[in-house]
C-alpha positions in Angstrom: 0.0 0.0 0.0 1.4 3.4 -1.0 1.7 5.9 1.8 -1.0 8.5 1.9 0.7 11.8 2.4 -0.3 15.5 2.3 1.5 15.7 -1.1 -0.5 12.9 -2.6 -3.8 14.4 -1.3 -2.7 17.7 -2.8 -1.8 16.1 -6.2 -5.2 14.3 -6.3 -7.0 17.4 -5.4 -5.3 19.4 -8.2 -5.9 16.7 -10.8 -9.5 16.1 -10.0 -10.9 19.3 -8.4 -12.5 17.1 -5.7 -12.7 18.2 -2.1 -9.8 17.4 0.3 -11.8 15.0 2.5 -13.0 13.1 -0.7 -9.4 12.9 -1.9 -8.2 11.5 1.4 -11.0 8.9 1.4 -10.3 8.0 -2.2 -6.7 7.3 -1.5 -7.7 5.3 1.5 -10.1 3.2 -0.5 -7.5 2.5 -3.2 -4.4 1.9 -1.0 -2.9 5.2 -2.0 -2.8 4.4 -5.7 -3.2 7.8 -7.5 -4.8 6.6 -10.8 -7.2 4.2 -9.0 -8.1 7.1 -6.7 -9.0 9.3 -9.6 -11.2 6.5 -11.0 -12.8 6.0 -7.6 -13.7 9.7 -7.4 -15.1 9.6 -10.9 -17.3 6.6 -10.2 -18.7 8.5 -7.2 -19.4 11.6 -9.4 -16.9 13.6 -7.5 -14.4 14.3 -10.3 -14.6 14.8 -14.0 -12.1 13.5 -16.5 -8.9 15.5 -16.5 -9.0 18.0 -19.3 -6.3 20.7 -20.2 -9.1 23.3 -20.6 -10.3 22.7 -17.1 -7.1 23.4 -15.3 -6.3 26.8 -13.8 -4.1 28.9 -15.8 -2.7 31.6 -13.4 0.9 31.9 -14.6 2.1 33.2 -18.0 3.2 36.6 -19.1 2.0 40.2 -19.5 3.1 41.8 -22.8 3.2 45.5 -23.8 3.6 47.3 -27.1 3.7 50.9 -28.1 3.5 52.5 -31.6 3.0 56.2 -32.2 0.4 57.6 -29.9 -1.1 54.2 -28.9 -0.1 51.6 -26.4 -1.4 48.1 -25.6 -1.0 45.6 -22.8 -2.2 42.0 -22.7 -2.2 39.1 -20.3 -1.8 35.6 -21.5 -2.0 32.9 -18.9 -0.5 29.4 -18.7 -0.6 26.7 -16.0 3.1 26.9 -15.0 5.8 29.5 -14.9 7.9 27.1 -16.9 5.8 27.8 -20.0 6.5 31.5 -19.6 10.1 30.8 -20.5 9.1 28.9 -23.7 10.2 30.9 -26.8 7.0 29.9 -28.7 4.8 31.2 -25.8 6.8 34.4 -25.5 6.6 35.1 -29.3 2.8 34.5 -29.1 2.4 37.0 -26.3 4.6 39.6 -28.0 2.7 39.2 -31.3 -0.7 39.5 -29.6 0.4 42.7 -27.8 1.4 44.2 -31.2 -1.9 43.1 -32.8 -3.8 44.7 -29.8 -2.5 48.1 -30.9 -5.0 48.2 -33.7 -8.0 47.1 -31.5 -10.0 48.6 -28.7 -8.9 46.3 -25.9 -11.8 43.9 -26.5 -10.5 40.3 -26.0 -13.2 38.7 -28.2 -12.2 41.0 -31.1 -8.5 40.3 -30.5 -9.1 36.6 -30.5 -10.8 36.9 -33.9 -8.0 39.0 -35.4 -6.0 37.5 -38.2 -2.7 35.9 -37.2 0.3 37.3 -39.2 1.5 35.3 -42.3 -1.8 33.7 -42.9 -1.9 31.5 -39.8 -5.6 31.7 -39.2 -6.9 33.7 -36.2 -5.3 34.5 -32.8 -7.7 32.0 -31.2 -6.7 29.3 -33.6 -3.0 30.0 -33.0 -3.7 29.8 -29.2 -5.4 26.5 -29.6 -2.5 25.2 -31.6 -0.1 26.4 -28.9 -2.1 24.5 -26.2 -1.7 21.3 -28.3 2.0 21.7 -29.0 3.1 23.1 -25.6 0.9 20.8 -23.6 -0.6 23.2 -21.1 -3.9 25.1 -21.0 -3.4 28.8 -22.0 -5.8 31.7 -22.3 -5.8 35.3 -23.5 -7.3 36.8 -20.4 -7.5 40.5 -20.9 -6.3 43.4 -23.1 -6.3 47.2 -22.8 -5.4 50.0 -25.1 -4.5 53.7 -24.3 -4.3 56.5 -26.8 -3.5 60.3 -26.7 -4.2 62.9 -29.3 -0.9 64.8 -28.7 1.6 63.4 -26.3 3.0 60.0 -25.5 1.9 56.6 -24.3 4.8 55.0 -22.3 5.1 51.4 -21.4 7.1 49.7 -18.6 7.6 46.1 -17.6 8.8 45.2 -14.1 11.4 42.5 -13.9 11.1 41.8 -17.6 11.5 38.1 -18.7 12.2 39.4 -22.2 11.8 42.6 -24.1 8.2 43.8 -23.5 7.3 40.8 -21.4 7.1 40.2 -17.7 4.9 39.8 -14.6 3.8 43.4 -14.3 3.1 45.6 -17.3 2.1 49.3 -17.1 0.9 51.9 -19.7 0.9 55.6 -18.9 -0.9 58.2 -21.1 0.4 61.8 -21.0 -1.5 64.4 -23.1 0.8 67.4 -24.0 2.3 69.2 -26.9 5.5 69.6 -25.0 9.0 68.1 -25.6 8.5 64.4 -26.3 11.8 63.3 -24.7 10.8 65.0 -21.5 7.4 63.3 -21.6 8.9 59.9 -22.2 11.2 60.3 -19.2 8.3 61.4 -17.0 6.1 58.6 -18.3 8.7 56.0 -17.5 9.1 57.3 -13.9 5.3 57.3 -13.4 5.0 53.8 -14.8 7.7 52.6 -12.4 5.8 54.3 -9.6 2.5 52.6 -10.7 4.2 49.2 -10.8 5.4 49.6 -7.3 2.5 51.5 -5.6 -0.4 49.8 -7.4 -2.9 52.6 -7.3 -6.6 51.6 -7.6 -7.8 54.5 -9.6 -6.5 57.8 -11.2 -8.5 60.0 -8.7 -10.1 59.4 -5.4 -13.6 59.8 -6.8 -12.9 57.1 -9.4 -12.3 54.4 -6.8 -14.6 51.4 -7.0 -17.7 52.0 -4.9 -17.7 48.4 -3.7 -14.1 48.8 -2.5 -15.0 52.1 -0.7 -18.0 50.5 1.0 -15.9 47.6 2.2 -13.2 49.9 3.6 -15.8 52.0 5.2 -17.3 49.0 6.9 -13.9 48.0 8.3 -13.1 51.5 9.4 -16.5 51.7 11.2 -16.0 48.5 13.0 -12.5 49.6 14.2 -13.8 53.0 15.3 -16.7 51.5 17.2 -14.2 49.3 19.2 -12.7 52.5 20.5 -15.8 53.1 22.7 -15.9 56.8 21.8 -19.1 58.8 21.3 -20.9 58.4 18.0 -19.9 61.8 16.7 -16.2 61.1 17.3 -16.6 57.6 15.7 -18.1 59.3 12.6 -15.1 61.7 12.4 -12.7 58.8 12.8 -14.4 56.9 9.9 -14.3 60.0 7.7 -10.6 60.5 8.5 -9.8 56.9 7.7 -11.7 57.0 4.4 -9.9 60.3 3.4 -6.6 58.6 4.1 -7.6 55.5 2.1 -8.6 57.6 -1.0 -5.4 59.6 -0.8 -3.2 56.4 -0.6 -5.0 54.5 -3.3 -5.6 57.2 -6.0 -2.6 57.7 -8.3 -2.7 61.5 -8.4 -2.6 61.9 -4.6 -0.1 59.2 -3.9 3.4 60.2 -2.8 6.0 59.6 -5.5 8.0 56.5 -4.6 11.3 58.2 -5.7 11.1 60.8 -2.8 8.1 59.7 -0.7 7.0 63.3 -0.2 5.7 64.8 -3.5 2.2 64.0 -4.7 2.1 62.6 -8.2 -0.1 65.4 -9.4 2.6 67.9 -8.3 5.3 65.8 -10.0 3.4 66.1 -13.3 2.9 69.9 -12.8 6.6 70.4 -12.1 7.7 68.5 -15.1 5.7 70.8 -17.4 8.5 73.3 -17.1 11.0 70.8 -18.7 8.5 69.8 -21.3 7.7 73.4 -22.2 3.9 72.9 -22.0 1.2 71.8 -19.6 1.0 68.0 -19.1 -2.1 66.0 -18.2 -1.9 62.5 -16.9 -5.1 61.2 -18.6 -5.0 57.5 -17.9 -3.0 54.5 -16.9 -3.3 50.7 -17.0 -1.5 48.2 -14.7 -1.7 44.5 -15.3 -0.2 42.1 -12.8 0.0 38.5 -13.8 -2.7 36.4 -12.3 -4.3 39.1 -10.1 -7.9 38.3 -9.4 -7.6 34.6 -10.3 -8.6 32.3 -7.6 -5.5 30.2 -6.9 -5.8 28.9 -3.3 -2.5 28.5 -1.4 -3.0 26.0 1.4 -0.9 24.3 4.0 -2.0 20.8 3.0 0.0 19.1 5.7 -1.9 21.0 8.3 -5.2 20.6 6.4 -4.8 16.8 6.1 -3.7 16.5 9.8 -6.8 18.5 10.8 -9.0 16.3 8.6 -7.5 13.1 10.1 -8.3 14.4 13.6 -11.9 15.0 12.6 -12.2 11.6 11.0 -10.7 9.8 14.0 
């Protein structure tokens, strides 16, 4: 009988999507044999047949591309970080980012775009890659920024290759000033955005759901102080003002000096550019953000389950 370990339970869970207790029971019923355990779960209706398209793709690459007054950023996911180092995969992400420059940021439209050199569509190329590389992959999202007069600057943090990495940023600066000065400012702002991860351009643009959640937390904390209701209200208002300031790009403190607000950095640079500058938009894609990818201490989880079962 093969030993039933936390690692084997984890593997079975990842391969079948079944619950931890069901996986532990399946291994027990099959003397720890992995393939037999998979079949046992399937016979009980607790797991589907393993399919590449059903596995979570939370690794991969973010790709950026800029041409003229437009910039694009895309996220293409894979199952493992190993695939992100694959030249075929990298070339796919790079090409998709370039194709996105002509679109609107709509993923469906991008998937339907023609692949260069008569290779069908982007979606067909992606399907071919899944078959040849052997892992599920998906074009998850895309965004495009454009200015009338100015620059769109891109930045990739910890680049795996030119224009490819785990965090990609676009910054749109509207101005008829010196383009070299705008490019320098844009790169500095993009690096700040990569590090500081603002949630919106301005405080009033923050997601209402996020604001409501933070207000609820602030209220609960303030109520624990035992102070009168009017003081609690002021405490909550103060906490929310601080939250907006720290999470809106224009009011964040520049990471390079930690004392100047971003909006003041932009105003100051207008002198070097020789014209007013408006930071009109930004996009920040971080690989895998928002994808449910549970990290669990399986040893502790299995031990706890064993205790309950005993």
